[in-house]
C-alpha positions as CSV (number, residue, x, y, z in Angstrom):
1,M,71.1,65.3,-93.3
2,F,68.9,62.4,-94.2
3,V,65.2,62.6,-95.2
4,Y,63.2,60.3,-92.8
5,S,60.7,58.0,-94.5
6,T,59.3,54.6,-94.4
7,Q,61.1,53.5,-97.6
8,L,64.5,52.1,-97.9
9,N,65.1,53.5,-101.5
10,M,62.7,56.4,-102.0
11,D,64.6,57.7,-105.0
12,S,64.0,54.5,-106.9
13,E,60.2,54.5,-106.6
14,S,57.8,56.5,-108.7
15,P,55.3,59.0,-107.2
16,E,52.4,56.7,-108.3
17,Q,53.8,53.8,-106.3
18,A,54.3,55.7,-103.1
19,P,50.7,56.0,-101.9
20,S,50.1,52.2,-102.5
21,R,52.7,51.2,-99.8
22,S,51.7,50.3,-96.3
23,H,53.8,53.0,-94.7
24,S,53.2,56.7,-94.9
25,S,55.8,59.5,-95.1
26,V,56.6,61.6,-92.0
27,Q,58.9,64.2,-93.6
28,S,56.8,67.2,-92.6
29,N,56.6,66.7,-88.8
30,V,59.9,65.1,-88.0
31,R,62.3,67.2,-85.8
32,T,65.7,68.0,-87.2
33,K,68.4,65.5,-85.9
34,T,71.8,66.9,-85.0
35,D,73.5,63.9,-83.5
36,I,76.5,62.6,-85.5
37,G,74.9,59.1,-85.5
38,W,72.2,60.2,-88.0
39,D,74.8,60.6,-90.7
40,Y,75.0,56.8,-90.8
41,A,71.5,55.6,-90.1
42,T,67.9,56.1,-91.3
43,L,64.8,56.5,-89.1
44,V,61.6,54.7,-90.3
45,I,58.1,54.6,-88.8
46,D,55.6,51.9,-89.6
47,A,51.8,52.2,-89.8
48,N,51.5,51.6,-86.0
49,G,53.8,54.5,-85.2
50,K,56.6,52.3,-84.0
51,K,60.1,53.8,-84.7
52,S,63.2,51.9,-85.8
53,C,66.6,52.7,-87.2
54,I,68.4,51.1,-90.2
55,C,72.1,51.0,-90.5
56,N,73.3,52.5,-93.8
57,F,76.2,50.1,-94.0
58,C,74.7,46.7,-93.2
59,N,71.0,47.5,-93.5
60,K,70.3,46.0,-90.0
61,V,67.0,47.1,-88.5
62,I,67.5,48.2,-84.9
63,N,64.3,48.3,-82.9
64,G,64.2,50.6,-79.8
65,G,67.0,52.4,-78.0
66,G,67.2,55.4,-80.3
67,I,70.3,56.7,-81.9
68,N,72.4,55.8,-78.8
69,R,71.9,52.1,-79.5
70,V,72.7,52.7,-83.2
71,K,76.0,54.3,-82.2
72,K,76.9,51.3,-80.0
73,H,76.1,49.1,-83.1
74,L,78.5,51.2,-85.2
75,A,81.2,51.5,-82.4
76,G,81.3,47.7,-82.0
77,Y,80.2,47.7,-78.4
78,Q,79.1,44.1,-77.5
79,G,76.2,43.4,-75.2
80,E,73.1,45.4,-76.2
81,V,73.4,45.1,-80.0
82,V,75.3,43.2,-82.6
83,A,78.4,45.1,-83.9
84,C,78.2,46.3,-87.6
85,P,80.5,44.1,-89.8
86,K,80.7,46.7,-92.7
87,V,81.3,50.0,-90.9
88,P,84.6,51.7,-92.0
89,S,87.4,52.0,-89.4
90,D,87.4,55.8,-89.5
91,V,83.6,55.9,-88.8
92,R,84.0,53.4,-86.0
93,F,86.7,55.5,-84.3
94,T,84.6,58.7,-84.6
95,I,81.6,57.1,-83.0
96,Q,83.6,55.6,-80.2
97,G,85.0,59.1,-79.3
98,N,81.6,60.5,-79.4
99,L,80.3,57.9,-76.9
100,K,83.1,58.6,-74.5
101,E,82.6,62.3,-74.7
102,T,78.9,61.9,-73.9
103,A,79.5,59.6,-71.0
104,Q,82.0,62.1,-69.4
105,K,79.6,65.0,-69.9
106,D,76.8,63.1,-68.1
107,K,79.2,62.2,-65.3
108,D,80.2,65.8,-64.8
109,E,76.6,67.1,-64.8
110,S,75.5,64.4,-62.2
111,T,78.0,65.6,-59.6
112,F,78.0,69.4,-60.1
113,T,76.2,70.2,-56.8
114,I,77.8,67.5,-54.6
115,S,80.2,68.9,-51.9
116,D,83.4,67.1,-51.0
117,E,82.1,66.3,-47.5
118,D,78.9,64.4,-48.7
119,E,80.9,61.3,-49.6
120,D,78.1,58.9,-48.8
121,M,75.5,60.6,-51.1
122,E,78.1,61.1,-53.9
123,E,78.8,57.4,-54.0
124,T,75.0,56.7,-54.2
125,L,74.6,59.1,-57.1
126,R,77.5,57.5,-58.9
127,R,75.9,54.1,-58.6
128,N,72.6,55.6,-59.8
129,M,74.4,57.2,-62.8
130,K,75.9,53.9,-63.8
131,A,72.6,52.1,-63.6
132,R,71.0,55.0,-65.6
133,S,73.6,54.8,-68.4
134,V,72.9,51.1,-68.8
135,K,69.2,51.6,-69.1
136,A,69.3,54.9,-71.1
137,G,68.7,53.1,-74.4
138,K,65.4,51.7,-73.2
139,R,63.8,55.1,-72.4
140,K,61.1,56.2,-74.8
141,A,61.3,59.9,-73.9
142,T,63.8,62.2,-72.3
143,S,63.1,64.3,-69.3
144,N,63.7,68.0,-68.8
145,V,64.5,67.5,-65.1
146,H,68.1,68.2,-64.2
147,P,70.2,65.0,-63.8
148,F,70.9,65.8,-60.1
149,F,67.2,65.8,-59.3
150,S,66.3,63.0,-61.6
151,K,68.6,60.7,-59.6
152,T,66.4,61.0,-56.6
153,V,63.0,61.1,-58.4
154,N,63.1,58.6,-61.2
155,D,65.8,56.0,-60.3
156,G,64.9,52.9,-58.4
157,A,68.1,53.1,-56.3
158,Q,67.1,56.3,-54.4
159,P,69.6,57.5,-51.8
160,T,68.6,56.9,-48.2
161,I,68.0,59.6,-45.7
162,K,71.0,58.5,-43.8
163,S,73.3,58.8,-46.9
164,A,71.9,62.2,-47.7
165,M,72.0,63.7,-44.2
166,Q,74.5,61.8,-42.1
167,S,77.9,62.7,-43.5
168,K,81.0,61.8,-41.7
169,S,81.7,65.3,-40.5
170,K,78.1,65.7,-39.1
171,L,78.3,62.4,-37.3
172,H,81.6,63.4,-35.7
173,D,80.0,66.7,-34.6
174,V,77.2,64.8,-32.8
175,D,79.7,62.4,-31.2
176,L,81.8,65.3,-30.0
177,A,78.8,67.1,-28.6
178,I,77.9,64.0,-26.5
179,A,81.6,63.6,-25.4
180,M,81.8,67.3,-24.3
181,F,78.7,66.8,-22.1
182,F,80.4,63.9,-20.4
183,Y,83.6,65.8,-19.9
184,D,82.0,69.1,-18.7
185,A,79.6,67.4,-16.2
186,C,82.4,65.0,-15.0
187,V,80.2,62.0,-15.9
188,P,82.2,58.8,-15.7
189,T,82.7,57.4,-19.2
190,N,81.5,53.9,-18.1
191,A,78.0,55.5,-17.9
192,C,77.7,54.8,-21.6
193,N,77.6,51.1,-20.7
194,S,74.2,51.7,-19.2
195,P,71.3,49.9,-21.0
196,Y,69.5,53.2,-21.0
197,Y,72.2,55.2,-22.8
198,Q,71.5,54.1,-26.4
199,H,67.8,54.0,-25.6
200,M,68.0,57.7,-24.6
201,V,69.8,58.5,-27.9
202,D,67.2,56.6,-30.0
203,K,64.4,58.5,-28.3
204,I,66.0,61.9,-29.0
205,A,66.6,61.0,-32.6
206,G,63.1,59.7,-33.0
207,I,61.3,62.8,-31.8
208,G,62.9,65.0,-34.4
209,H,64.5,68.4,-34.7
210,G,63.7,71.0,-32.0
211,Y,63.5,68.8,-29.0
212,K,64.5,70.6,-25.7
213,A,66.0,68.4,-23.0
214,P,64.4,68.4,-19.5
215,N,65.8,71.1,-17.1
216,Y,67.1,70.7,-13.6
217,H,63.7,71.0,-11.9
218,A,62.1,68.4,-14.2
219,L,64.8,65.9,-13.6
220,R,64.7,66.4,-9.8
221,V,60.9,66.5,-9.3
222,K,58.5,65.4,-12.0
223,L,60.6,62.8,-13.9
224,L,62.0,61.4,-10.7
225,G,58.5,60.7,-9.5
226,D,57.6,59.1,-12.8
227,A,60.7,56.9,-12.5
228,K,59.7,55.9,-9.0
229,K,56.4,54.7,-10.3
230,S,58.2,52.6,-12.9
231,V,60.3,51.1,-10.2
232,S,57.2,50.3,-8.2
233,L,55.7,48.5,-11.2
234,L,58.9,46.5,-11.6
235,F,59.0,45.8,-7.9
236,D,55.4,44.5,-8.0
237,S,56.3,42.1,-10.7
238,F,59.0,40.6,-8.4
239,R,56.5,40.0,-5.7
240,D,54.7,37.3,-7.7
241,Q,58.0,35.5,-7.9
242,W,58.4,35.8,-4.1
243,V,55.1,34.0,-3.5
244,E,56.0,31.2,-5.9
245,T,59.6,30.4,-4.9
246,G,60.1,32.3,-1.6
247,C,62.8,34.9,-1.2
248,T,65.9,35.8,0.9
249,I,66.3,39.1,2.7
250,M,69.9,40.2,2.5
251,S,71.3,42.8,4.9
252,D,74.7,44.4,5.2
253,G,76.0,47.4,7.3
254,W,78.5,50.0,6.0
255,R,79.6,53.5,6.5
256,D,79.5,56.3,3.8
257,I,81.9,59.2,3.3
258,R,80.0,61.1,6.0
259,Q,80.6,58.3,8.5
260,R,76.9,57.5,8.7
261,H,76.1,53.9,9.7
262,L,73.8,52.6,6.9
263,I,72.2,49.2,6.5
264,N,71.1,48.1,3.1
265,F,68.2,45.7,2.7
266,L,67.7,43.7,-0.5
267,V,65.5,40.9,-1.6
268,Y,66.8,38.0,-3.6
269,C,64.8,35.6,-5.8
270,P,65.7,33.6,-8.9
271,K,64.3,36.4,-11.1
272,G,66.8,39.0,-9.6
273,I,67.8,41.1,-6.7
274,S,65.5,44.0,-5.6
275,F,66.7,46.9,-3.6
276,L,64.2,47.4,-0.7
277,K,65.5,50.2,1.4
278,S,68.6,51.7,3.1
279,V,68.2,52.6,6.8
280,D,70.3,55.2,8.5
281,A,71.1,53.5,11.8
282,S,73.5,56.2,13.1
283,D,71.2,57.1,16.0
284,I,70.1,53.5,16.7
285,S,71.9,51.4,19.2
286,S,73.3,48.4,17.3
287,D,72.2,45.8,19.9
288,A,70.4,42.6,19.1
289,T,67.0,43.8,20.2
290,N,67.0,46.9,18.0
291,L,68.4,45.0,15.0
292,C,65.7,42.3,15.5
293,N,63.0,44.9,15.5
294,L,64.4,46.4,12.3
295,F,64.6,43.0,10.7
296,A,61.0,42.3,11.7
297,E,59.9,45.5,10.0
298,I,61.5,44.5,6.8
299,V,60.0,41.0,7.0
300,E,56.5,42.5,7.3
301,M,57.2,44.7,4.2
302,V,58.0,41.6,2.2
303,E,55.3,39.5,4.0
304,R,56.4,36.8,6.4
305,N,55.0,33.9,4.3
306,N,57.3,34.8,1.4
307,V,60.6,35.0,3.4
308,V,62.6,31.8,3.6
309,Q,65.8,33.0,5.2
310,L,67.6,36.1,6.4
311,V,71.3,36.5,5.4
312,T,73.3,39.1,7.4
313,D,76.7,40.0,8.5
314,N,78.6,37.5,10.8
315,A,79.0,39.9,13.7
316,A,77.9,38.7,17.1
317,N,75.0,41.3,17.4
318,Y,73.7,40.3,14.0
319,K,73.9,36.6,14.9
320,L,71.9,37.2,18.1
321,A,69.4,39.4,16.3
322,G,68.9,36.6,13.7
323,T,68.3,34.1,16.4
324,K,65.6,36.3,18.0
325,L,64.0,36.9,14.6
326,C,63.7,33.1,14.1
327,E,62.0,32.8,17.5
328,K,59.5,35.4,16.5
329,Y,59.0,33.9,13.0
330,P,59.6,30.1,13.2
331,S,59.3,29.6,9.5
332,I,62.3,31.9,8.8
333,T,65.9,30.7,9.0
334,W,68.9,33.0,9.7
335,S,72.2,32.3,8.0
336,P,75.5,34.1,7.9
337,C,77.0,35.4,4.7
338,A,78.8,32.4,3.1
339,T,81.1,34.6,1.1
340,H,82.2,36.5,4.2
341,C,82.9,33.2,6.0
342,L,85.0,31.9,3.1
343,N,86.9,35.2,3.1
344,L,87.7,34.7,6.7
345,V,89.0,31.2,5.9
346,L,91.3,32.6,3.3
347,K,92.4,35.3,5.7
348,D,93.3,32.7,8.4
349,V,95.2,30.6,5.9
350,S,97.1,33.6,4.6
351,E,98.3,34.3,8.1
352,L,100.0,30.9,8.5
353,D,103.7,31.4,8.8
354,N,104.6,29.4,5.7
355,V,102.0,31.0,3.5
356,K,102.7,34.5,4.9
357,S,106.4,34.2,4.0
358,L,105.6,33.0,0.5
359,V,103.3,36.0,-0.1
360,T,105.9,38.3,1.2
361,L,108.6,37.0,-1.1
362,A,106.3,37.0,-4.1
363,S,105.4,40.6,-3.3
364,R,109.1,41.6,-3.3
365,V,109.6,40.2,-6.7
366,T,106.5,41.9,-8.1
367,V,107.3,45.2,-6.6
368,F,110.9,45.1,-7.9
369,I,109.7,44.4,-11.4
370,Y,107.1,47.1,-11.6
371,N,109.3,49.7,-9.9
372,H,112.1,49.4,-12.5
373,K,111.7,50.1,-16.2
374,W,114.1,47.6,-17.7
375,P,112.8,44.4,-16.1
376,L,109.2,45.4,-16.9
377,N,110.0,46.2,-20.5
378,W,112.0,43.0,-21.0
379,L,109.2,40.9,-19.7
380,R,106.5,42.6,-21.7
381,K,108.4,41.7,-24.9
382,R,108.2,38.0,-24.0
383,P,105.7,36.0,-26.2
384,G,102.3,35.6,-24.5
385,W,103.2,37.8,-21.5
386,T,100.4,38.8,-19.2
387,E,100.6,41.2,-16.2
388,I,101.6,39.8,-12.8
389,I,98.8,40.2,-10.2
390,R,99.5,41.9,-7.0
391,P,97.8,41.0,-3.7
392,G,94.9,43.2,-2.8
393,A,94.6,44.8,0.6
394,T,91.0,43.8,1.3
395,R,90.5,40.7,-0.9
396,F,92.2,37.8,0.9
397,G,91.8,35.5,-2.1
398,T,94.0,37.7,-4.2
399,A,97.1,36.6,-2.2
400,F,96.7,33.1,-3.5
401,I,95.8,34.3,-7.0
402,A,99.0,36.4,-6.9
403,L,101.0,33.3,-6.1
404,Q,99.4,31.5,-9.1
405,S,100.1,34.4,-11.3
406,L,103.7,34.5,-10.3
407,Y,104.1,30.8,-10.7
408,N,102.8,31.0,-14.2
409,H,105.6,33.4,-15.0
410,K,108.3,31.2,-13.5
411,E,110.1,30.5,-16.8
412,D,110.0,34.2,-18.0
413,L,111.3,35.4,-14.6
414,Q,114.1,32.8,-14.5
415,A,115.1,33.7,-18.1
416,M,115.3,37.3,-17.1
417,V,117.5,37.0,-14.1
418,I,120.0,34.7,-15.9
419,S,120.2,36.9,-19.0
420,S,123.4,38.9,-19.6
421,E,121.4,42.2,-19.6
422,Y,120.3,41.5,-16.0
423,K,123.9,41.7,-14.8
424,K,123.8,45.4,-15.3
425,M,120.9,45.5,-12.8
426,L,122.7,43.8,-10.0
427,K,124.0,47.2,-8.7
428,V,120.4,48.3,-8.2
429,G,118.8,47.8,-4.8
430,N,116.9,44.5,-4.3
431,A,118.1,43.1,-7.7
432,V,120.2,40.4,-6.0
433,E,117.3,39.5,-3.7
434,C,114.9,39.2,-6.6
435,R,117.3,36.9,-8.4
436,D,117.8,34.7,-5.4
437,I,114.0,34.4,-4.9
438,V,113.3,33.6,-8.5
439,M,116.1,30.9,-8.6
440,N,115.0,29.3,-5.3
441,E,113.2,26.0,-6.3
442,N,111.7,25.6,-2.8
443,F,109.9,28.9,-3.2
444,W,108.2,27.7,-6.4
445,K,107.3,24.3,-5.0
446,N,105.7,25.8,-1.9
447,S,103.9,28.3,-4.1
448,L,102.5,25.5,-6.2
449,I,101.3,23.5,-3.2
450,T,99.7,26.5,-1.6
451,V,97.8,27.3,-4.8
452,K,96.6,23.7,-5.2
453,V,95.4,23.7,-1.6
454,M,93.4,26.8,-1.9
455,T,91.9,26.3,-5.4
456,P,88.8,24.5,-4.3
457,L,88.0,27.2,-1.8
458,L,88.5,29.9,-4.4
459,K,86.2,28.1,-6.8
460,L,83.5,27.9,-4.1
461,L,84.0,31.6,-3.3
462,R,83.5,32.4,-7.0
463,L,80.3,30.4,-7.1
464,L,78.8,31.9,-3.9
465,D,79.6,35.5,-4.7
466,S,77.8,35.4,-8.0
467,D,74.2,36.3,-8.3
468,E,73.8,34.5,-11.6
469,K,71.9,31.6,-10.1
470,P,70.9,30.2,-6.7
471,A,74.0,28.8,-5.0
472,I,72.7,27.5,-1.6
473,G,72.6,23.9,-2.9
474,Y,76.4,23.9,-3.2
475,V,77.6,25.4,0.1
476,Y,77.7,22.1,2.1
477,D,79.1,20.1,-0.8
478,G,81.8,22.8,-1.6
479,M,83.1,22.9,2.0
480,R,83.1,19.1,2.2
481,R,85.0,18.7,-1.1
482,A,87.5,21.4,-0.1
483,R,88.3,19.6,3.1
484,K,88.5,16.2,1.5
485,G,90.7,17.6,-1.3
486,V,93.2,19.0,1.1
487,K,93.6,15.6,2.8
488,E,94.0,13.9,-0.6
489,L,96.5,16.5,-1.8
490,F,98.8,15.7,1.1
491,K,98.2,12.0,0.9
492,K,96.4,12.1,4.2
493,K,99.6,13.1,6.1
494,K,98.1,14.6,9.2
495,E,100.9,16.9,10.1
496,L,100.6,18.6,6.7
497,Y,96.9,19.0,6.2
498,K,95.8,19.6,9.8
499,P,96.6,23.3,9.9
500,Y,94.3,23.9,6.9
501,T,91.5,21.6,7.9
502,N,91.4,23.1,11.4
503,I,90.8,26.5,9.9
504,I,88.1,25.2,7.7
505,D,86.4,23.2,10.5
506,R,86.5,26.2,12.9
507,R,84.8,28.5,10.5
508,W,82.4,25.9,9.2
509,D,81.2,24.6,12.5
510,R,80.9,28.1,14.1
511,M,79.1,29.8,11.1
512,L,78.0,27.8,8.1
513,R,76.8,24.5,9.4
514,K,73.1,25.3,9.2
515,S,70.0,23.1,8.6
516,I,69.1,25.0,5.4
517,H,72.5,24.2,3.9
518,C,72.1,20.5,4.8
519,A,68.5,20.4,3.3
520,A,69.7,22.2,0.1
521,Y,72.5,19.7,-0.2
522,W,70.2,16.7,0.1
523,L,67.5,18.1,-2.2
524,N,70.0,19.0,-4.9
525,P,69.5,16.3,-7.6
526,A,73.0,16.7,-8.9
527,I,74.4,15.7,-5.5
528,Q,71.6,13.2,-4.5
529,Y,72.1,11.0,-7.5
530,D,75.9,11.1,-7.3
531,R,75.9,8.1,-5.1
532,A,79.7,7.7,-4.9
533,N,80.2,11.2,-3.3
534,L,76.9,11.6,-1.4
535,C,77.5,12.3,2.2
536,K,75.4,10.0,4.4
537,K,75.9,11.6,7.7
538,N,72.9,11.9,10.0
539,E,73.2,15.7,10.2
540,V,72.2,15.9,6.5
541,V,68.9,14.1,7.0
542,Q,68.3,15.9,10.2
543,G,68.6,19.2,8.4
544,V,66.0,18.2,5.9
545,L,63.6,17.2,8.6
546,E,64.2,20.3,10.6
547,M,63.4,22.5,7.6
548,A,60.3,20.5,6.8
549,E,59.1,21.0,10.4
550,K,59.4,24.8,9.9
551,Y,56.9,24.8,7.0
552,F,54.5,22.0,7.7
553,Q,52.6,20.6,10.7
554,G,50.3,17.7,11.3
555,Q,49.2,15.6,8.3
556,A,50.9,17.9,5.8
557,L,54.2,17.1,7.5
558,V,53.5,13.3,7.4
559,D,52.6,13.6,3.7
560,L,55.9,15.4,3.0
561,T,58.2,13.0,4.8
562,S,56.5,10.0,3.2
563,T,57.4,11.3,-0.3
564,L,61.1,12.0,0.5
565,G,61.9,8.3,-0.4
566,H,60.5,8.7,-3.9
567,F,63.0,11.4,-4.6
568,R,65.8,9.5,-2.9
569,D,65.1,6.3,-4.8
570,A,64.4,8.1,-8.2
571,T,61.0,6.5,-8.6
572,G,58.1,7.9,-10.8
573,T,59.0,11.0,-12.8
574,F,62.3,11.3,-11.0
575,G,63.5,8.1,-12.8
576,R,62.5,9.3,-16.3
577,P,65.4,9.3,-18.8
578,S,65.1,13.1,-19.3
579,A,65.2,13.6,-15.5
580,V,68.3,11.4,-15.1
581,A,70.1,13.1,-18.1
582,S,69.4,16.7,-16.9
583,H,69.9,16.4,-13.1
584,S,73.6,17.3,-13.4
585,V,73.3,20.1,-15.9
586,S,70.0,21.9,-14.9
587,C,69.6,24.4,-12.1
588,P,68.2,22.5,-9.1
589,D,65.1,24.7,-8.7
590,E,64.4,24.4,-12.4
591,W,64.8,20.6,-12.4
592,W,62.2,20.4,-9.6
593,K,59.8,22.5,-11.5
594,L,60.0,20.1,-14.4
595,F,60.0,16.7,-12.7
596,G,58.5,17.2,-9.3
597,G,54.9,17.7,-10.4
598,D,53.7,14.3,-9.2
599,L,54.5,15.3,-5.6
600,P,53.4,19.0,-5.4
601,V,54.0,19.3,-1.6
602,L,57.6,18.0,-1.9
603,Q,58.1,20.1,-5.1
604,K,57.1,23.3,-3.4
605,F,59.3,22.5,-0.4
606,A,62.3,21.8,-2.6
607,I,61.8,24.9,-4.8
608,R,61.6,27.2,-1.8
609,I,64.8,25.8,-0.4
610,L,66.9,25.6,-3.6
611,S,65.8,29.0,-5.0
612,Q,67.7,31.0,-2.4
613,T,71.1,32.5,-2.2
614,A,73.8,31.9,0.4
615,S,75.5,35.3,0.5
616,S,74.7,39.0,1.1
617,S,77.5,40.2,-1.1
618,G,74.9,42.0,-3.3
619,C,74.4,44.5,-0.5
620,E,78.0,45.5,-0.7
621,R,77.4,47.2,-4.0
622,N,76.3,50.7,-4.5
623,W,72.6,50.4,-5.3
624,S,72.1,53.6,-7.2
625,V,69.5,54.5,-9.8
626,R,71.4,52.5,-12.4
627,F,71.1,49.2,-10.6
628,I,67.6,49.8,-9.3
629,F,66.5,49.9,-12.9
630,K,68.8,47.3,-14.3
631,I,67.0,44.1,-15.1
632,D,69.4,42.2,-17.2
633,K,72.0,40.9,-14.8
634,K,75.6,40.1,-15.6
635,A,77.6,37.5,-13.7
636,F,80.7,39.2,-12.3
637,D,83.4,36.7,-11.2
638,P,84.9,37.8,-7.9
639,I,87.9,35.6,-8.2
640,D,88.7,35.5,-12.0
641,Y,92.4,34.9,-12.3
642,E,92.5,36.1,-16.0
643,N,90.9,39.5,-15.3
644,I,91.5,40.3,-11.7
645,D,94.3,42.8,-12.5
646,K,91.9,45.0,-14.5
647,T,90.6,48.1,-12.9
648,D,87.1,47.6,-14.1
649,F,87.1,44.1,-12.6
650,W,86.8,45.7,-9.1
651,V,84.8,48.8,-9.9
652,I,82.4,47.7,-12.7
653,Q,79.5,47.6,-10.3
654,E,80.4,50.8,-8.5
655,E,78.7,53.9,-9.5
656,P,81.1,56.9,-9.3
657,K,80.0,60.0,-7.7
658,G,78.5,62.8,-9.8
659,D,80.9,65.4,-8.5
660,L,84.5,64.9,-9.2
661,D,86.7,64.9,-6.1
662,Y,90.0,66.4,-7.4
663,N,91.9,65.4,-4.3
664,E,90.8,61.8,-4.7
665,L,91.6,61.9,-8.4
666,E,95.1,63.1,-7.6
667,N,95.7,60.3,-5.1
668,M,94.4,57.8,-7.6
669,L,96.8,59.0,-10.3
670,Q,99.7,58.8,-7.9
671,E,98.8,55.2,-6.9
672,Q,98.3,54.3,-10.6
673,E,102.0,55.1,-11.3
674,H,103.0,52.2,-9.1
675,E,100.3,49.8,-10.3
676,P,101.0,47.2,-13.1
677,A,99.4,48.2,-16.4
678,S,96.6,45.8,-17.3
679,Q,96.1,44.5,-20.8
680,S,92.8,45.3,-22.5
681,Q,90.8,42.1,-22.8
682,E,87.1,41.4,-23.3
683,T,85.5,40.1,-20.1
684,G,82.4,38.0,-20.1
685,S,80.4,36.2,-17.7
686,V,82.0,33.1,-16.2
687,N,80.2,29.9,-16.5
688,V,80.9,27.7,-13.5
689,D,80.3,24.0,-13.6
690,E,79.7,23.0,-10.0
691,N,79.9,19.3,-10.8
692,E,83.1,19.2,-12.8
693,V,85.9,17.0,-11.6
694,D,88.5,18.9,-9.7
695,T,91.6,18.5,-11.8
696,E,93.6,20.5,-9.2
697,F,93.4,17.5,-6.8
698,Q,96.3,15.8,-8.4
699,L,98.3,13.8,-5.9
700,L,101.8,15.2,-5.3
701,S,104.9,13.1,-5.3
702,D,106.6,12.3,-2.1
703,R,109.6,14.4,-3.1
704,V,107.4,17.5,-3.5
705,I,105.5,16.9,-0.2
706,D,108.8,16.5,1.6
707,A,110.1,19.7,0.1
708,Y,107.0,21.5,1.5
709,N,108.5,21.1,5.0
710,T,112.0,22.0,3.9
711,P,112.7,25.6,5.0
712,M,113.8,27.9,2.3
713,S,117.3,29.3,2.5
714,E,117.7,32.7,4.0
715,I,117.5,35.4,1.4
716,P,119.5,38.5,2.2
């Protein structure tokens, strides 16, 4: 063991010379050193009390870091200190082994209390230990705190609460507890898609340990009352929007599982749809007078000056009730549900003999494939395969979408029926019939033509049935384009297009040809400034004037009509470059808010017309607590070809009952065995460009048109 002094060679100096040096001896109060590194180094202290070490081999002075830094100097570790060039190899090997042994000992001590399940915290401690070993040489004093506790007290990289408390097993226990509640209470799993689901979990986690959930009485009485107050506040915020832009009252009758006749009343504005009330009309005679009185009561609830139109069912009693309501309130317009009218058009077209036979043949092919294992498995192995859509019983548009789906699988189906493996299926019933249908070219040509004819109507139905934005400005234009497109598709051959246009005209003239649709068509800037396609019929201008006379009288009416020419001719702010550039991409009501300020009377008139909806399809949904509270709307596409075969496509807006009906569940499972399995895809809202050029209106060749009238061969 070395004697610690401030002298390099104490033995060579005389006692008289020692006091004259600037350093003083510290032999009497220096603690005994047991580390192996002190066998090869000397500790010296200057007059200021600063300690340093001197290598006995190369006489290098090492300031700071203690004996650990000296051992790295002797072991030849690069980075913190220069390696000793004169240390013997046996000494270097000994010091290296000592450093490795010390590092392993520190590692074992740092993890002695960590269980196997706390993986996150263990990883954090290992990182802290690594950082501590690097900085260990810089410490001026050692701590008596155990390494496990020192990691969380002294180190800068302190483990988070999440890493210390939320192990994987504990997180799984919490998830399982939530799942067991869902399963035990028969709560539909899509309830976790509610915007309030994660909000609820965050609130529970934020309040801390010991929170007790509300009981049955609290949920049914007190909290329900508080929720009603919140709904009232939300409802009041919508009233301000009704005053500014006007609103549409939507009504629809339906029957619940108890066969009660219920009528839903909702209020539409650009800000969203508000559920107003649901009336049990079981004991009320559904004649026009009673319905008119009921509608008048709803109008007074909303305030008559805020109501622009009433959209109801197309039944005769509703139509007569709407007419009487307009007589009572001259400023209100009654309109039938445009979505329902279009569905009736599709229904009439699907009942045409040629179309009906196509749908029947397509259904036979689809049923055969999904009722037999081998054809279905063979097709699903094809690259890029998607499920074939089957026609729905209540959605008339699905018949044409099913034809489109089957046509898209033409190559795969024909490859299947001509394969050698399919020959083994010919003994199975309907296999020969399926082969004959798939190989019949007339069937495919007629399917293609039918799909092309109905595509514009399906696009319009998709637009009108969405609550994403006001659609009233596109009803007149959509019907007009659909009728014109059918004529162009058949190259204006009257004998071919007449059956379709007659159906469109009959439903359009009897139901949808209303003044408000004409006014919205003319006030829509995207249509008004499309001079090439603008309809110049007198009924359009007459519709604008009729709607203006509903809201204004006297001088105000004169002022309004005198400003219509400014909008038509695009003068003033209507002719600004920004107005011209945005008229085809902005929502019509928003465009008027930006560029109609110079003519406030005309601006208010246009906004009130263009801010309305054209359908009452929102009433058909189950307006439960979830949708009364839901503010952020999603655009659900009613005729989305890519996702129409998904189950959640049809029931995404339906709130399942709280009690599980086991008989109904059993029937659903039996039906599901015969349904095509849908692929799991991500659905999103569908953006519809109302002004895009219809690529479906491609002129057919004469050969294809002639084939449309050629009867298909009889299929056994």
